[in-house]
N, C-alpha and C positions, 0 to 999 in steps of 0.2 A: 525580710517578710515580704511575699509577693501581694500586689494589690490586684484583686480580681475585678475585671470589667463586668459591670452589671448588664444583663441582657437588654434592659431598656435602652441603654446608651448605644448598644450595637444597632438596634432598631432605628434609633433616632438618626444615627450616622448614615444608615442605608437610605432612609427617607430623604435626607439632605442631598445626598449624592444623586438619588433618583430625581429629585426636583431640579438640580443643577444640570443634569442630562436632559431632561425635558425642555427646560428653557432654552438650551443651546439647540436642540433638534427643532423646536417650534419656531425659533427665530430664522433658522436656515430655510424652513419649509414655507413659512407665511409672510416673512418680511422681505421686501425687495432688497437686493444687494446694492450697496452704494459703489459706484464707479469712482474710485479715489485717484485714478491715473490721468485725470483730465488736465493736462498741462496747457498753459496759455498765459496771456498777459494779465496782470492784476487789475481789477476794476477800479477805474478812476473815481475821485471823490466829485461830488456834484454840488454846483453852486445852489444857493438858496433858491427855492422855487417861488414863482410869483404868487401874490395873493389870489385867492379863488375869485374868478370874475363874477360879475353880477349880471351880466348879459351875454348873449351868444356873440355879439359883434366884437371883434378883436380877440376871441377866445382861441387859444392855440390847442388845437385838437389833434392828436396823434392817432390815425388810423392804423390798425394792425391786422391786415388780411392774413389769416392764419396759414400755415404750412407752406407749400411750394416745393419745387424740385430743389434737392440738396445733395451734397457729396457726404457719404457716410464715412465712418472710420475705416471701412474696407475699400475706400477709394472707388465707390460705385455710385453713379448718379441715380436718383430715383425720386418719385413723388412721395411725399410723406403720408398722403391718404389715397392710395391706389384702390382700386376695386378689390375688396376682400374675397377670398375664396368662398363660393357658395351663397354669397349675398349680392342681390341685385342693386346697383348704385345708379341713380337716374341722372346724377351730374358729378363730375369730378370736383371735389371740394378745392383742391389746390388751385384750381382756375376759377371757379365760381365765387370764391371769397374775393378776388381781385375784382370781378365785375360788380359785385356788391359794394366793394369800396369806391369804385369809380361813380356809382350812382350817388353814394353818400357824400362824397366829396363835392359833387356838383350842388346838391341841395344845401349842404352846410355852407359852402363859399357864397351862394346866392343869399344866405341869410348874414353874411358878414364875418363868418368864422375864418381863422387862418388854419388851413388843413395841411397836415404833413402825413408822411406814410413810412412805414418800416419796410415796405417793398416797392419796387418800381411798379407803377400803375399803367403806363402807356407804351413805353419804349419796346419796338419790335426788333431792336438790334439783337443779334444772336450772342448769347452768353457762352461760358466755359461748358455749360451742359450741352450746347449744340441747339438749344431751344431759344426763343425769345426771352430776353432777360426779366420781362414781367412774369414770367412762369417760375422764376427761381425764388428760393427762399431768402429770408431777411439777411442773414449773415453774408451772403454773396453780394447782395445789393449794398450793404454798408461797407464791405471791403471796396468795392468799386468806387464809392463816394470818398474814400480815404479817411473814414471814421477811425478814431483811436481803437487800436487792437483790443484794449481792455473791454470794448463794447460788444464786438463781434466774435472775439477769440478768447473769451474770458476764462480764467482759471476757476475751477470749482468742481462740484460733484455732478454725476449723472445718475438719475434713478432708473434710466431706460437702457443703460448698457451701451449707449453711443454718445461719445463726448461732443462730436460736432452737432448732433441733434440738440443735446442740452445747451450748447453755446448758441445755437439759432433761436432756441426758446427765450433764453435769458436776454439775447441781444435786443429784443423787441422793447422790453420794459426799460432797459438800461439806455437804449437810444432815446426813448421818450423823456427819461430823466435828463440826459445831456441836452436835449432841445428845449428844456424848460417847458414841456407841454402842460396844459392845465387839465387835460383829460386824456385818457388812453382807453380806446375802444377797440377790442379784438374782435374780428369778424370771422364767424365759423358757421358751418352747418353741421347737423347732428347725424349719428348713425345709431341704429337700434332695430327693434322689432319693425317689420315692414308696415305694421299698422299704425305705428307712433307717428304723431304729427305735432306741429306747433314750435313754439319758441321757448327756449329756456335761457336764463340768465345766471352766471356764476360770478361771485366776487370773493375777494380775500378779506377775512376779518383781522388779519395780522399781516406784518410785513417781514420779509427776510433781511431788510436793511436797517441798521440801527438809526439811520438818519431820518427814517419815517416819523411823522408826527404821530402823537398817542391816539388821536381821534380819527386816524385814516381809515380804519375798519368801519367806523361809523359812516363816514362819508361814502365809502364804497357801497354799503348796504343801502344808503339813500339813493345813490345813483342807479343801482340795480333794481330797487323798487320802482323808480320813475320810468325806467326802460321797460320793465315787465308790465306796467300800466299803459304806456303810450304806444308801444309797437303794436300789439293786437288791436287796439282801438283804431289805429291808422290803417291797418290791413282791412278790418271790417268795413271801414268807410270807403276805401278806395277799390277793394276787391270783395264785396259781399258774397260773390259766388263761391269763395274758398271757405266760408263758414269757420273763420279762425277762431281757435279757443283762446281762453285766458292764458298768459304766460306764467311761469314759475321763476322764482329767483332764490338762489341757494348759496350759502357760504361753502367755499372750498378752498383749501390752502394748498392744494397739490399742483396748482398751475403756476409755473414761473412767470408767465406773461402778466399775471396780476401780482404775484408775491415779491417781485423785484421793483415794482412801480412805486414811485414816492408821491404821486398824485392820484386822485380818484381814478379807478379803472374798473372795467367789467369785461367779461367775456360774453359775447352775444352768439348764442347758437340759434341762428335765424330760423331754421326749418331743418326737416329731416331729409337728407339726400337719399335714404333707403326707403322712402315713401313715394309712390308714384305721384300722388298729388302735389305734395311739397317739392319734389324733384323737378316736376314741370314748371312749378311757380318760380322756383329759382332761376330757370332759364328765361323768365320773362321780365322785360324791363319795367312794365307796370307794377309788378310785384315788388321788384327792388326799389323802385321810387316811393312805393307805399311804406316799405320799411324805413327808408331814409327819412321820410317826413316824420314818422313816429319817433325816430331818434332825435331828430331836430327839436321836437317839442320838449 
């Protein structure tokens, strides 16, 4: 005796197959592909971090000037943030981040902090890129220092399709962990609508590392909130002519510079290099000192 398949079951089967097909297609269309072929050294384990300091004096602060000249997977040297097509850029971020970090280092050291950096800040010696080594990205600086390969050449994923770039991003937080930094401050400038101005702070509310403390996200949020309050206040005091607006601070877990840190960290998008007023300010030492004084507070 044959069993007849009811039409309702056939319709349900087609619906389920359609749903599976749409799920597959939508993932391919809207989700970034993971680069699983990023070979490298295993990330080392890190010693217990120091207790959170109660004053700036003696605090170990890792400055992370973003981007810099790097060697891609295609063995081509290039800046990570060159001038995009059709968009006016009033300062090259790869370089201006270093100049901001120099000013910040000076102000923080005068206040008694111990300041470290993920990139070379001063040395004009020519590197493998043919440019001064202070213009090169973090992974090349850390390789020159003889740092553990698991820091600058780490095994892992890339969401951007370039393993060396992903390793450079991870290296910054991993180096801060290795050096037992108390804070990690990533220095950047922003890009967007030519009319967009001002400061934005980004922080991670979770960590990619199991060794992170459960309350690290809360500490990151607190740090970001303080920076968002203090930086515009200092700029308005030191440079009232700029009419600097209040800053925003936002949680975002897409940045490895924050996500791989074991200590409180934040990404500081100081100003918009695609805005004429902000771009001019980024080239001025008086503005950079104003930002540094705000961070110090």
